[in-house]
All heavy atoms as a GROMACS GRO file, in nm:
protein
  590
    1MET      N    1  -4.913  -5.196   5.541
    1MET     CA    2  -4.857  -5.250   5.424
    1MET      C    3  -4.796  -5.129   5.336
    1MET      O    4  -4.694  -5.148   5.278
    1MET     CB    5  -4.965  -5.316   5.335
    1MET     CG    6  -4.912  -5.381   5.206
    1MET     SD    7  -5.027  -5.499   5.146
    1MET     CE    8  -5.017  -5.463   4.973
    2PHE      N    9  -4.881  -5.023   5.329
    2PHE     CA   10  -4.825  -4.899   5.256
    2PHE      C   11  -4.704  -4.848   5.319
    2PHE      O   12  -4.609  -4.811   5.251
    2PHE     CB   13  -4.935  -4.792   5.249
    2PHE     CG   14  -4.896  -4.667   5.181
    2PHE    CD1   15  -4.888  -4.669   5.048
    2PHE    CD2   16  -4.862  -4.554   5.247
    2PHE    CE1   17  -4.841  -4.560   4.972
    2PHE    CE2   18  -4.824  -4.443   5.182
    2PHE     CZ   19  -4.810  -4.438   5.044
    3ALA      N   20  -4.690  -4.845   5.450
    3ALA     CA   21  -4.575  -4.801   5.519
    3ALA      C   22  -4.453  -4.885   5.486
    3ALA      O   23  -4.346  -4.836   5.463
    3ALA     CB   24  -4.601  -4.796   5.672
    4ASN      N   25  -4.467  -5.014   5.475
    4ASN     CA   26  -4.360  -5.098   5.431
    4ASN      C   27  -4.315  -5.069   5.288
    4ASN      O   28  -4.192  -5.075   5.259
    4ASN     CB   29  -4.399  -5.250   5.440
    4ASN     CG   30  -4.410  -5.299   5.587
    4ASN    OD1   31  -4.352  -5.232   5.676
    4ASN    ND2   32  -4.478  -5.403   5.603
    5PHE      N   33  -4.410  -5.046   5.199
    5PHE     CA   34  -4.377  -5.007   5.062
    5PHE      C   35  -4.301  -4.876   5.056
    5PHE      O   36  -4.197  -4.874   4.991
    5PHE     CB   37  -4.511  -4.994   4.977
    5PHE     CG   38  -4.480  -4.941   4.838
    5PHE    CD1   39  -4.423  -5.024   4.746
    5PHE    CD2   40  -4.512  -4.810   4.807
    5PHE    CE1   41  -4.408  -4.971   4.609
    5PHE    CE2   42  -4.488  -4.766   4.679
    5PHE     CZ   43  -4.433  -4.845   4.587
    6VAL      N   44  -4.346  -4.781   5.134
    6VAL     CA   45  -4.273  -4.650   5.139
    6VAL      C   46  -4.135  -4.662   5.199
    6VAL      O   47  -4.036  -4.613   5.135
    6VAL     CB   48  -4.358  -4.546   5.214
    6VAL    CG1   49  -4.272  -4.418   5.238
    6VAL    CG2   50  -4.483  -4.513   5.145
    7SER      N   51  -4.126  -4.742   5.306
    7SER     CA   52  -3.989  -4.762   5.363
    7SER      C   53  -3.904  -4.834   5.264
    7SER      O   54  -3.788  -4.801   5.254
    7SER     CB   55  -4.017  -4.850   5.488
    7SER     OG   56  -3.891  -4.878   5.547
    8SER      N   57  -3.957  -4.928   5.193
    8SER     CA   58  -3.867  -5.003   5.098
    8SER      C   59  -3.827  -4.909   4.984
    8SER      O   60  -3.721  -4.918   4.938
    8SER     CB   61  -3.956  -5.122   5.044
    8SER     OG   62  -3.883  -5.188   4.940
    9ALA      N   63  -3.917  -4.829   4.937
    9ALA     CA   64  -3.890  -4.736   4.821
    9ALA      C   65  -3.784  -4.638   4.873
    9ALA      O   66  -3.690  -4.614   4.797
    9ALA     CB   67  -4.016  -4.664   4.782
   10LEU      N   68  -3.801  -4.584   4.989
   10LEU     CA   69  -3.691  -4.493   5.039
   10LEU      C   70  -3.566  -4.571   5.057
   10LEU      O   71  -3.451  -4.504   5.028
   10LEU     CB   72  -3.738  -4.431   5.181
   10LEU     CG   73  -3.853  -4.340   5.174
   10LEU    CD1   74  -3.906  -4.300   5.309
   10LEU    CD2   75  -3.820  -4.214   5.090
   11ARG      N   76  -3.561  -4.679   5.101
   11ARG     CA   77  -3.436  -4.766   5.120
   11ARG      C   78  -3.367  -4.784   4.980
   11ARG      O   79  -3.252  -4.773   4.963
   11ARG     CB   80  -3.473  -4.900   5.180
   11ARG     CG   81  -3.361  -4.997   5.192
   11ARG     CD   82  -3.280  -4.969   5.319
   11ARG     NE   83  -3.146  -4.920   5.280
   11ARG     CZ   84  -3.074  -4.847   5.350
   11ARG    NH1   85  -3.110  -4.798   5.461
   11ARG    NH2   86  -2.964  -4.813   5.305
   12ASN      N   87  -3.455  -4.813   4.873
   12ASN     CA   88  -3.401  -4.825   4.739
   12ASN      C   89  -3.342  -4.707   4.693
   12ASN      O   90  -3.237  -4.702   4.618
   12ASN     CB   91  -3.514  -4.892   4.651
   12ASN     CG   92  -3.541  -5.034   4.680
   12ASN    OD1   93  -3.471  -5.106   4.743
   12ASN    ND2   94  -3.658  -5.073   4.633
   13ASP      N   95  -3.406  -4.594   4.715
   13ASP     CA   96  -3.355  -4.459   4.674
   13ASP      C   97  -3.224  -4.429   4.740
   13ASP      O   98  -3.131  -4.382   4.675
   13ASP     CB   99  -3.455  -4.353   4.704
   13ASP     CG  100  -3.573  -4.350   4.612
   13ASP    OD1  101  -3.570  -4.419   4.499
   13ASP    OD2  102  -3.671  -4.279   4.639
   14LEU      N  103  -3.217  -4.457   4.866
   14LEU     CA  104  -3.084  -4.434   4.938
   14LEU      C  105  -2.977  -4.518   4.881
   14LEU      O  106  -2.868  -4.466   4.848
   14LEU     CB  107  -3.108  -4.468   5.086
   14LEU     CG  108  -2.976  -4.461   5.168
   14LEU    CD1  109  -2.921  -4.318   5.179
   14LEU    CD2  110  -2.998  -4.518   5.307
   15ASP      N  111  -3.001  -4.648   4.857
   15ASP     CA  112  -2.901  -4.736   4.800
   15ASP      C  113  -2.854  -4.684   4.666
   15ASP      O  114  -2.742  -4.677   4.627
   15ASP     CB  115  -2.953  -4.886   4.780
   15ASP     CG  116  -2.976  -4.944   4.917
   15ASP    OD1  117  -2.922  -4.892   5.013
   15ASP    OD2  118  -3.049  -5.050   4.919
   16ALA      N  119  -2.961  -4.651   4.576
   16ALA     CA  120  -2.927  -4.600   4.438
   16ALA      C  121  -2.851  -4.475   4.449
   16ALA      O  122  -2.753  -4.453   4.372
   16ALA     CB  123  -3.049  -4.593   4.358
   17ASN      N  124  -2.889  -4.377   4.527
   17ASN     CA  125  -2.818  -4.250   4.530
   17ASN      C  126  -2.682  -4.268   4.591
   17ASN      O  127  -2.585  -4.200   4.542
   17ASN     CB  128  -2.908  -4.156   4.621
   17ASN     CG  129  -3.034  -4.110   4.559
   17ASN    OD1  130  -3.044  -4.113   4.432
   17ASN    ND2  131  -3.127  -4.064   4.634
   18LEU      N  132  -2.664  -4.348   4.695
   18LEU     CA  133  -2.537  -4.362   4.751
   18LEU      C  134  -2.440  -4.428   4.656
   18LEU      O  135  -2.327  -4.382   4.637
   18LEU     CB  136  -2.542  -4.453   4.877
   18LEU     CG  137  -2.413  -4.468   4.950
   18LEU    CD1  138  -2.343  -4.337   4.992
   18LEU    CD2  139  -2.442  -4.552   5.074
   19GLU      N  140  -2.488  -4.534   4.585
   19GLU     CA  141  -2.399  -4.599   4.486
   19GLU      C  142  -2.368  -4.498   4.377
   19GLU      O  143  -2.252  -4.499   4.338
   19GLU     CB  144  -2.467  -4.720   4.432
   19GLU     CG  145  -2.383  -4.790   4.326
   19GLU     CD  146  -2.442  -4.922   4.277
   19GLU    OE1  147  -2.551  -4.962   4.324
   19GLU    OE2  148  -2.377  -4.976   4.183
   20PHE      N  149  -2.466  -4.426   4.324
   20PHE     CA  150  -2.436  -4.326   4.218
   20PHE      C  151  -2.330  -4.232   4.266
   20PHE      O  152  -2.231  -4.201   4.192
   20PHE     CB  153  -2.566  -4.252   4.179
   20PHE     CG  154  -2.532  -4.150   4.083
   20PHE    CD1  155  -2.516  -4.170   3.948
   20PHE    CD2  156  -2.519  -4.016   4.118
   20PHE    CE1  157  -2.487  -4.070   3.859
   20PHE    CE2  158  -2.495  -3.912   4.041
   20PHE     CZ  159  -2.471  -3.944   3.903
   21CYS      N  160  -2.343  -4.174   4.390
   21CYS     CA  161  -2.241  -4.077   4.440
   21CYS      C  162  -2.101  -4.139   4.450
   21CYS      O  163  -2.006  -4.070   4.410
   21CYS     CB  164  -2.291  -4.024   4.574
   21CYS     SG  165  -2.432  -3.919   4.562
   22VAL      N  166  -2.094  -4.257   4.503
   22VAL     CA  167  -1.966  -4.320   4.518
   22VAL      C  168  -1.905  -4.353   4.376
   22VAL      O  169  -1.785  -4.315   4.360
   22VAL     CB  170  -1.978  -4.447   4.602
   22VAL    CG1  171  -1.846  -4.519   4.603
   22VAL    CG2  172  -2.013  -4.409   4.744
   23ARG      N  173  -1.986  -4.407   4.292
   23ARG     CA  174  -1.932  -4.437   4.157
   23ARG      C  175  -1.883  -4.310   4.084
   23ARG      O  176  -1.782  -4.303   4.013
   23ARG     CB  177  -2.038  -4.509   4.067
   23ARG     CG  178  -2.056  -4.654   4.107
   23ARG     CD  179  -2.166  -4.710   4.018
   23ARG     NE  180  -2.183  -4.853   4.042
   23ARG     CZ  181  -2.110  -4.947   3.984
   23ARG    NH1  182  -2.021  -4.924   3.897
   23ARG    NH2  183  -2.137  -5.080   4.016
   24ASN      N  184  -1.963  -4.201   4.102
   24ASN     CA  185  -1.935  -4.074   4.033
   24ASN      C  186  -1.799  -4.019   4.091
   24ASN      O  187  -1.717  -3.970   4.014
   24ASN     CB  188  -2.043  -3.971   4.047
   24ASN     CG  189  -2.026  -3.857   3.965
   24ASN    OD1  190  -2.005  -3.860   3.848
   24ASN    ND2  191  -2.038  -3.740   4.031
   25ALA      N  192  -1.785  -4.019   4.219
   25ALA     CA  193  -1.671  -3.967   4.283
   25ALA      C  194  -1.536  -4.053   4.236
   25ALA      O  195  -1.437  -3.991   4.204
   25ALA     CB  196  -1.677  -3.976   4.434
   26LEU      N  197  -1.553  -4.179   4.234
   26LEU     CA  198  -1.444  -4.272   4.187
   26LEU      C  199  -1.412  -4.239   4.038
   26LEU      O  200  -1.297  -4.238   4.003
   26LEU     CB  201  -1.480  -4.411   4.212
   26LEU     CG  202  -1.491  -4.452   4.363
   26LEU    CD1  203  -1.538  -4.601   4.369
   26LEU    CD2  204  -1.357  -4.437   4.430
   27ALA      N  205  -1.511  -4.224   3.955
   27ALA     CA  206  -1.493  -4.202   3.813
   27ALA      C  207  -1.426  -4.069   3.793
   27ALA      O  208  -1.346  -4.058   3.698
   27ALA     CB  209  -1.628  -4.217   3.743
   28THR      N  210  -1.466  -3.964   3.856
   28THR     CA  211  -1.416  -3.830   3.824
   28THR      C  212  -1.298  -3.793   3.913
   28THR      O  213  -1.227  -3.700   3.878
   28THR     CB  214  -1.533  -3.722   3.853
   28THR    OG1  215  -1.571  -3.725   3.986
   28THR    CG2  216  -1.653  -3.747   3.758
   29GLY      N  217  -1.279  -3.862   4.029
   29GLY     CA  218  -1.173  -3.825   4.117
   29GLY      C  219  -1.207  -3.703   4.202
   29GLY      O  220  -1.114  -3.649   4.263
   30GLU      N  221  -1.332  -3.665   4.204
   30GLU     CA  222  -1.368  -3.546   4.276
   30GLU      C  223  -1.495  -3.572   4.359
   30GLU      O  224  -1.587  -3.650   4.320
   30GLU     CB  225  -1.401  -3.430   4.181
   30GLU     CG  226  -1.278  -3.379   4.104
   30GLU     CD  227  -1.313  -3.266   4.021
   30GLU    OE1  228  -1.425  -3.238   3.987
   30GLU    OE2  229  -1.217  -3.195   3.977
   31LEU      N  230  -1.502  -3.511   4.473
   31LEU     CA  231  -1.629  -3.519   4.556
   31LEU      C  232  -1.673  -3.371   4.576
   31LEU      O  233  -1.606  -3.292   4.640
   31LEU     CB  234  -1.582  -3.577   4.691
   31LEU     CG  235  -1.691  -3.605   4.792
   31LEU    CD1  236  -1.792  -3.703   4.738
   31LEU    CD2  237  -1.643  -3.649   4.928
   32SER      N  238  -1.781  -3.344   4.508
   32SER     CA  239  -1.839  -3.207   4.515
   32SER      C  240  -1.889  -3.181   4.651
   32SER      O  241  -1.919  -3.262   4.734
   32SER     CB  242  -1.954  -3.195   4.412
   32SER     OG  243  -2.068  -3.269   4.463
   33PRO      N  244  -1.902  -3.046   4.682
   33PRO     CA  245  -1.960  -3.010   4.808
   33PRO      C  246  -2.096  -3.069   4.839
   33PRO      O  247  -2.124  -3.109   4.948
   33PRO     CB  248  -1.964  -2.854   4.812
   33PRO     CG  249  -1.862  -2.814   4.708
   33PRO     CD  250  -1.863  -2.929   4.600
   34ALA      N  251  -2.185  -3.072   4.736
   34ALA     CA  252  -2.320  -3.126   4.755
   34ALA      C  253  -2.315  -3.277   4.783
   34ALA      O  254  -2.388  -3.326   4.871
   34ALA     CB  255  -2.403  -3.101   4.638
   35THR      N  256  -2.225  -3.342   4.710
   35THR     CA  257  -2.212  -3.490   4.736
   35THR      C  258  -2.148  -3.512   4.864
   35THR      O  259  -2.197  -3.609   4.941
   35THR     CB  260  -2.125  -3.554   4.622
   35THR    OG1  261  -2.187  -3.531   4.493
   35THR    CG2  262  -2.114  -3.707   4.642
   36HIS      N  263  -2.052  -3.439   4.902
   36HIS     CA  264  -1.996  -3.451   5.036
   36HIS      C  265  -2.106  -3.438   5.150
   36HIS      O  266  -2.108  -3.512   5.248
   36HIS     CB  267  -1.881  -3.349   5.057
   36HIS     CG  268  -1.816  -3.354   5.193
   36HIS    ND1  269  -1.794  -3.468   5.262
   36HIS    CD2  270  -1.778  -3.252   5.275
   36HIS    CE1  271  -1.737  -3.441   5.373
   36HIS    NE2  272  -1.728  -3.315   5.382
   37ALA      N  273  -2.194  -3.334   5.134
   37ALA     CA  274  -2.291  -3.312   5.232
   37ALA      C  275  -2.390  -3.427   5.237
   37ALA      O  276  -2.433  -3.474   5.343
   37ALA     CB  277  -2.374  -3.181   5.195
   38TYR      N  278  -2.419  -3.484   5.127
   38TYR     CA  279  -2.511  -3.605   5.111
   38TYR      C  280  -2.446  -3.723   5.181
   38TYR      O  281  -2.504  -3.792   5.260
   38TYR     CB  282  -2.545  -3.639   4.970
   38TYR     CG  283  -2.626  -3.765   4.951
   38TYR    CD1  284  -2.763  -3.764   4.991
   38TYR    CD2  285  -2.576  -3.879   4.909
   38TYR    CE1  286  -2.841  -3.878   4.987
   38TYR    CE2  287  -2.649  -3.999   4.902
   38TYR     CZ  288  -2.780  -3.994   4.937
   38TYR     OH  289  -2.856  -4.110   4.926
   39ILE      N  290  -2.320  -3.746   5.153
   39ILE     CA  291  -2.239  -3.863   5.212
   39ILE      C  292  -2.240  -3.843   5.367
   39ILE      O  293  -2.266  -3.937   5.444
   39ILE     CB  294  -2.103  -3.866   5.164
   39ILE    CG1  295  -2.100  -3.889   5.010
   39ILE    CG2  296  -2.017  -3.969   5.242
   39ILE    CD1  297  -2.164  -4.030   4.968
   40GLN      N  298  -2.222  -3.715   5.412
   40GLN     CA  299  -2.220  -3.698   5.559
   40GLN      C  300  -2.360  -3.720   5.619
   40GLN      O  301  -2.373  -3.782   5.725
   40GLN     CB  302  -2.185  -3.550   5.590
   40GLN     CG  303  -2.042  -3.509   5.554
   40GLN     CD  304  -1.945  -3.595   5.640
   40GLN    OE1  305  -1.884  -3.687   5.596
   40GLN    NE2  306  -1.924  -3.548   5.764
   41GLN      N  307  -2.464  -3.683   5.549
   41GLN     CA  308  -2.602  -3.706   5.594
   41GLN      C  309  -2.627  -3.862   5.602
   41GLN      O  310  -2.676  -3.916   5.702
   41GLN     CB  311  -2.696  -3.642   5.504
   41GLN     CG  312  -2.846  -3.670   5.537
   41GLN     CD  313  -2.940  -3.611   5.435
   41GLN    OE1  314  -2.900  -3.552   5.340
   41GLN    NE2  315  -3.067  -3.625   5.459
   42VAL      N  316  -2.587  -3.937   5.499
   42VAL     CA  317  -2.607  -4.078   5.491
   42VAL      C  318  -2.532  -4.147   5.600
   42VAL      O  319  -2.572  -4.240   5.663
   42VAL     CB  320  -2.574  -4.133   5.352
   42VAL    CG1  321  -2.569  -4.282   5.350
   42VAL    CG2  322  -2.674  -4.086   5.247
   43SER      N  323  -2.405  -4.102   5.619
   43SER     CA  324  -2.315  -4.164   5.719
   43SER      C  325  -2.376  -4.156   5.855
   43SER      O  326  -2.350  -4.240   5.943
   43SER     CB  327  -2.179  -4.091   5.714
   43SER     OG  328  -2.115  -4.111   5.595
   44GLY      N  329  -2.452  -4.048   5.892
   44GLY     CA  330  -2.508  -4.033   6.017
   44GLY      C  331  -2.641  -4.109   6.033
   44GLY      O  332  -2.696  -4.120   6.148
   45THR      N  333  -2.679  -4.188   5.932
   45THR     CA  334  -2.804  -4.266   5.938
   45THR      C  335  -2.772  -4.397   6.016
   45THR      O  336  -2.672  -4.463   5.996
   45THR     CB  337  -2.850  -4.306   5.802
   45THR    OG1  338  -2.870  -4.188   5.727
   45THR    CG2  339  -2.979  -4.390   5.806
   46ALA      N  340  -2.858  -4.427   6.119
   46ALA     CA  341  -2.832  -4.534   6.204
   46ALA      C  342  -2.861  -4.676   6.135
   46ALA      O  343  -2.799  -4.773   6.171
   46ALA     CB  344  -2.920  -4.528   6.328
   47ASN      N  345  -2.949  -4.677   6.039
   47ASN     CA  346  -2.986  -4.806   5.978
   47ASN      C  347  -2.921  -4.838   5.847
   47ASN      O  348  -2.980  -4.873   5.749
   47ASN     CB  349  -3.140  -4.815   5.965
   47ASN     CG  350  -3.198  -4.699   5.878
   47ASN    OD1  351  -3.125  -4.614   5.843
   47ASN    ND2  352  -3.317  -4.721   5.830
   48LEU      N  353  -2.786  -4.822   5.841
   48LEU     CA  354  -2.714  -4.847   5.719
   48LEU      C  355  -2.701  -4.992   5.694
   48LEU      O  356  -2.686  -5.068   5.795
   48LEU     CB  357  -2.566  -4.791   5.721
   48LEU     CG  358  -2.561  -4.633   5.723
   48LEU    CD1  359  -2.421  -4.592   5.741
   48LEU    CD2  360  -2.616  -4.578   5.594
   49THR      N  361  -2.711  -5.035   5.574
   49THR     CA  362  -2.702  -5.173   5.542
   49THR      C  363  -2.548  -5.214   5.529
   49THR      O  364  -2.469  -5.118   5.526
   49THR     CB  365  -2.771  -5.211   5.409
   49THR    OG1  366  -2.700  -5.140   5.309
   49THR    CG2  367  -2.924  -5.171   5.413
   50ARG      N  368  -2.524  -5.334   5.523
   50ARG     CA  369  -2.386  -5.375   5.503
   50ARG      C  370  -2.326  -5.319   5.372
   50ARG      O  371  -2.218  -5.275   5.362
   50ARG     CB  372  -2.378  -5.526   5.498
   50ARG     CG  373  -2.238  -5.584   5.486
   50ARG     CD  374  -2.239  -5.731   5.495
   50ARG     NE  375  -2.108  -5.782   5.479
   50ARG     CZ  376  -2.074  -5.906   5.472
   50ARG    NH1  377  -2.168  -6.000   5.496
   50ARG    NH2  378  -1.950  -5.943   5.458
   51ARG      N  379  -2.414  -5.319   5.264
   51ARG     CA  380  -2.375  -5.269   5.137
   51ARG      C  381  -2.348  -5.111   5.152
   51ARG      O  382  -2.251  -5.065   5.095
   51ARG     CB  383  -2.488  -5.288   5.041
   51ARG     CG  384  -2.451  -5.251   4.900
   51ARG     CD  385  -2.562  -5.297   4.800
   51ARG     NE  386  -2.524  -5.280   4.668
   51ARG     CZ  387  -2.541  -5.162   4.600
   51ARG    NH1  388  -2.605  -5.061   4.662
   51ARG    NH2  389  -2.500  -5.148   4.476
   52ASP      N  390  -2.428  -5.039   5.222
   52ASP     CA  391  -2.410  -4.900   5.242
   52ASP      C  392  -2.273  -4.872   5.317
   52ASP      O  393  -2.194  -4.789   5.271
   52ASP     CB  394  -2.512  -4.837   5.329
   52ASP     CG  395  -2.652  -4.837   5.270
   52ASP    OD1  396  -2.665  -4.852   5.140
   52ASP    OD2  397  -2.750  -4.831   5.341
   53ARG      N  398  -2.245  -4.955   5.415
   53ARG     CA  399  -2.117  -4.938   5.485
   53ARG      C  400  -2.003  -4.972   5.401
   53ARG      O  401  -1.900  -4.901   5.416
   53ARG     CB  402  -2.127  -5.024   5.613
   53ARG     CG  403  -2.217  -4.974   5.720
   53ARG     CD  404  -2.200  -5.041   5.860
   53ARG     NE  405  -2.221  -5.190   5.841
   53ARG     CZ  406  -2.338  -5.250   5.852
   53ARG    NH1  407  -2.455  -5.183   5.870
   53ARG    NH2  408  -2.341  -5.382   5.845
   54THR      N  409  -2.018  -5.065   5.311
   54THR     CA  410  -1.904  -5.106   5.222
   54THR      C  411  -1.880  -4.992   5.122
   54THR      O  412  -1.767  -4.954   5.094
   54THR     CB  413  -1.946  -5.231   5.147
   54THR    OG1  414  -1.958  -5.336   5.243
   54THR    CG2  415  -1.830  -5.267   5.050
   55LEU      N  416  -1.991  -4.935   5.069
   55LEU     CA  417  -1.973  -4.827   4.971
   55LEU      C  418  -1.906  -4.703   5.039
   55LEU      O  419  -1.815  -4.640   4.978
   55LEU     CB  420  -2.100  -4.775   4.918
   55LEU     CG  421  -2.169  -4.867   4.816
   55LEU    CD1  422  -2.315  -4.832   4.791
   55LEU    CD2  423  -2.095  -4.866   4.679
   56LEU      N  424  -1.949  -4.674   5.161
   56LEU     CA  425  -1.882  -4.564   5.231
   56LEU      C  426  -1.734  -4.589   5.264
   56LEU      O  427  -1.648  -4.501   5.258
   56LEU     CB  428  -1.957  -4.532   5.360
   56LEU     CG  429  -2.098  -4.477   5.340
   56LEU    CD1  430  -2.182  -4.468   5.471
   56LEU    CD2  431  -2.091  -4.337   5.278
   57ALA      N  432  -1.709  -4.713   5.296
   57ALA     CA  433  -1.568  -4.752   5.324
   57ALA      C  434  -1.482  -4.737   5.197
   57ALA      O  435  -1.364  -4.691   5.207
   57ALA     CB  436  -1.560  -4.895   5.376
   58ILE      N  437  -1.537  -4.784   5.086
   58ILE     CA  438  -1.462  -4.769   4.958
   58ILE      C  439  -1.432  -4.619   4.926
   58ILE      O  440  -1.315  -4.585   4.885
   58ILE     CB  441  -1.539  -4.835   4.847
   58ILE    CG1  442  -1.545  -4.983   4.858
   58ILE    CG2  443  -1.489  -4.794   4.705
   58ILE    CD1  444  -1.646  -5.054   4.766
   59LEU      N  445  -1.532  -4.535   4.945
   59LEU     CA  446  -1.512  -4.397   4.921
   59LEU      C  447  -1.404  -4.338   5.022
   59LEU      O  448  -1.319  -4.262   4.986
   59LEU     CB  449  -1.640  -4.316   4.934
   59LEU     CG  450  -1.634  -4.174   4.910
   59LEU    CD1  451  -1.582  -4.141   4.770
   59LEU    CD2  452  -1.767  -4.106   4.927
   60LYS      N  453  -1.417  -4.375   5.152
   60LYS     CA  454  -1.328  -4.319   5.247
   60LYS      C  455  -1.181  -4.367   5.215
   60LYS      O  456  -1.092  -4.282   5.222
   60LYS     CB  457  -1.360  -4.377   5.382
   60LYS     CG  458  -1.280  -4.324   5.492
   60LYS     CD  459  -1.330  -4.381   5.631
   60LYS     CE  460  -1.236  -4.342   5.748
   60LYS     NZ  461  -1.275  -4.397   5.874
   61ASP      N  462  -1.164  -4.484   5.170
   61ASP     CA  463  -1.032  -4.534   5.132
   61ASP      C  464  -0.975  -4.460   5.013
   61ASP      O  465  -0.860  -4.419   5.003
   61ASP     CB  466  -1.035  -4.688   5.100
   61ASP     CG  467  -1.045  -4.768   5.228
   61ASP    OD1  468  -1.031  -4.719   5.337
   61ASP    OD2  469  -1.075  -4.892   5.212
   62ALA      N  470  -1.063  -4.435   4.914
   62ALA     CA  471  -1.022  -4.361   4.793
   62ALA      C  472  -0.986  -4.215   4.832
   62ALA      O  473  -0.883  -4.163   4.772
   62ALA     CB  474  -1.132  -4.362   4.694
   63ILE      N  475  -1.056  -4.152   4.920
   63ILE     CA  476  -1.011  -4.013   4.966
   63ILE      C  477  -0.887  -4.020   5.034
   63ILE      O  478  -0.793  -3.940   5.012
   63ILE     CB  479  -1.126  -3.957   5.058
   63ILE    CG1  480  -1.256  -3.929   4.967
   63ILE    CG2  481  -1.078  -3.837   5.120
   63ILE    CD1  482  -1.376  -3.897   5.049
   64ARG      N  483  -0.864  -4.121   5.123
   64ARG     CA  484  -0.742  -4.132   5.206
   64ARG      C  485  -0.624  -4.152   5.114
   64ARG      O  486  -0.515  -4.100   5.131
   64ARG     CB  487  -0.757  -4.242   5.307
   64ARG     CG  488  -0.629  -4.251   5.400
   64ARG     CD  489  -0.624  -4.380   5.478
   64ARG     NE  490  -0.612  -4.491   5.392
   64ARG     CZ  491  -0.688  -4.601   5.396
   64ARG    NH1  492  -0.792  -4.616   5.480
   64ARG    NH2  493  -0.663  -4.700   5.308
   65ASP      N  494  -0.645  -4.235   5.007
   65ASP     CA  495  -0.538  -4.268   4.920
   65ASP      C  496  -0.508  -4.164   4.814
   65ASP      O  497  -0.416  -4.175   4.735
   65ASP     CB  498  -0.570  -4.400   4.849
   65ASP     CG  499  -0.561  -4.515   4.944
   65ASP    OD1  500  -0.515  -4.510   5.054
   65ASP    OD2  501  -0.615  -4.627   4.906
   66GLY      N  502  -0.596  -4.056   4.811
   66GLY     CA  503  -0.570  -3.947   4.713
   66GLY      C  504  -0.636  -3.971   4.582
   66GLY      O  505  -0.611  -3.891   4.490
   67CYS      N  506  -0.716  -4.079   4.569
   67CYS     CA  507  -0.780  -4.099   4.440
   67CYS      C  508  -0.905  -4.015   4.418
   67CYS      O  509  -0.939  -3.991   4.304
   67CYS     CB  510  -0.828  -4.258   4.430
   67CYS     SG  511  -0.688  -4.369   4.444
   68VAL      N  512  -0.958  -3.968   4.528
   68VAL     CA  513  -1.070  -3.875   4.519
   68VAL      C  514  -1.031  -3.750   4.606
   68VAL      O  515  -0.998  -3.769   4.717
   68VAL     CB  516  -1.202  -3.943   4.575
   68VAL    CG1  517  -1.315  -3.837   4.581
   68VAL    CG2  518  -1.236  -4.060   4.488
   69GLN      N  519  -1.050  -3.635   4.536
   69GLN     CA  520  -1.022  -3.510   4.604
   69GLN      C  521  -1.156  -3.437   4.637
   69GLN      O  522  -1.241  -3.432   4.555
   69GLN     CB  523  -0.941  -3.422   4.521
   69GLN     CG  524  -0.802  -3.481   4.482
   69GLN     CD  525  -0.707  -3.495   4.597
   69GLN    OE1  526  -0.699  -3.413   4.680
   69GLN    NE2  527  -0.641  -3.608   4.601
   70GLN      N  528  -1.160  -3.376   4.758
   70GLN     CA  529  -1.285  -3.302   4.793
   70GLN      C  530  -1.268  -3.168   4.721
   70GLN      O  531  -1.169  -3.095   4.745
   70GLN     CB  532  -1.295  -3.290   4.943
   70GLN     CG  533  -1.426  -3.226   4.975
   70GLN     CD  534  -1.453  -3.228   5.130
   70GLN    OE1  535  -1.395  -3.315   5.197
   70GLN    NE2  536  -1.542  -3.147   5.174
   71VAL      N  537  -1.368  -3.130   4.646
   71VAL     CA  538  -1.374  -2.994   4.581
   71VAL      C  539  -1.426  -2.896   4.679
   71VAL      O  540  -1.532  -2.913   4.740
   71VAL     CB  541  -1.461  -3.002   4.459
   71VAL    CG1  542  -1.472  -2.866   4.391
   71VAL    CG2  543  -1.410  -3.112   4.360
   72GLU      N  544  -1.356  -2.784   4.702
   72GLU     CA  545  -1.399  -2.678   4.785
   72GLU      C  546  -1.506  -2.595   4.713
   72GLU      O  547  -1.491  -2.567   4.596
   72GLU     CB  548  -1.281  -2.589   4.821
   72GLU     CG  549  -1.173  -2.666   4.903
   72GLU     CD  550  -1.224  -2.717   5.037
   72GLU    OE1  551  -1.304  -2.649   5.104
   72GLU    OE2  552  -1.189  -2.827   5.071
   73PRO      N  553  -1.598  -2.547   4.792
   73PRO     CA  554  -1.711  -2.468   4.721
   73PRO      C  555  -1.648  -2.336   4.684
   73PRO      O  556  -1.563  -2.276   4.738
   73PRO     CB  557  -1.806  -2.444   4.836
   73PRO     CG  558  -1.751  -2.482   4.960
   73PRO     CD  559  -1.629  -2.572   4.923
   74ASN      N  560  -1.692  -2.290   4.563
   74ASN     CA  561  -1.651  -2.161   4.507
   74ASN      C  562  -1.737  -2.048   4.582
   74ASN      O  563  -1.853  -2.040   4.554
   74ASN     CB  564  -1.682  -2.157   4.357
   74ASN     CG  565  -1.619  -2.037   4.297
   74ASN    OD1  566  -1.563  -1.956   4.357
   74ASN    ND2  567  -1.634  -2.025   4.172
   75THR      N  568  -1.662  -1.972   4.656
   75THR     CA  569  -1.740  -1.864   4.735
   75THR      C  570  -1.729  -1.732   4.664
   75THR      O  571  -1.781  -1.636   4.717
   75THR     CB  572  -1.682  -1.859   4.877
   75THR    OG1  573  -1.538  -1.831   4.859
   75THR    CG2  574  -1.700  -1.980   4.949
   76GLN      N  575  -1.655  -1.723   4.554
   76GLN     CA  576  -1.642  -1.597   4.485
   76GLN      C  577  -1.759  -1.575   4.387
   76GLN      O  578  -1.806  -1.672   4.320
   76GLN     CB  579  -1.514  -1.589   4.412
   76GLN     CG  580  -1.391  -1.591   4.505
   76GLN     CD  581  -1.263  -1.576   4.431
   76GLN    OE1  582  -1.263  -1.548   4.312
   76GLN    NE2  583  -1.158  -1.583   4.501
   77PRO      N  584  -1.812  -1.449   4.380
   77PRO     CA  585  -1.928  -1.433   4.286
   77PRO      C  586  -1.891  -1.434   4.144
   77PRO      O  587  -1.788  -1.427   4.098
   77PRO     CB  588  -1.972  -1.285   4.323
   77PRO     CG  589  -1.866  -1.222   4.402
   77PRO     CD  590  -1.782  -1.337   4.451
   0.00000   0.00000   0.00000
């Protein structure tokens, strides 16, 4: 029972974080390096829900259409 609770809590965190990242990228028009890394990590997850896949598709379309630009990390001190 506890394992189901933890699994459900982690699933809810993933959903909330993914939605926040996608909404933030769409609102600002930018995809930060950290957010990009998180999106890559989530994309590699095998157990994505339909909602997760939809959010990722929306973000991918926005990037393709130029509505969201990936920000390059600042490597200068």
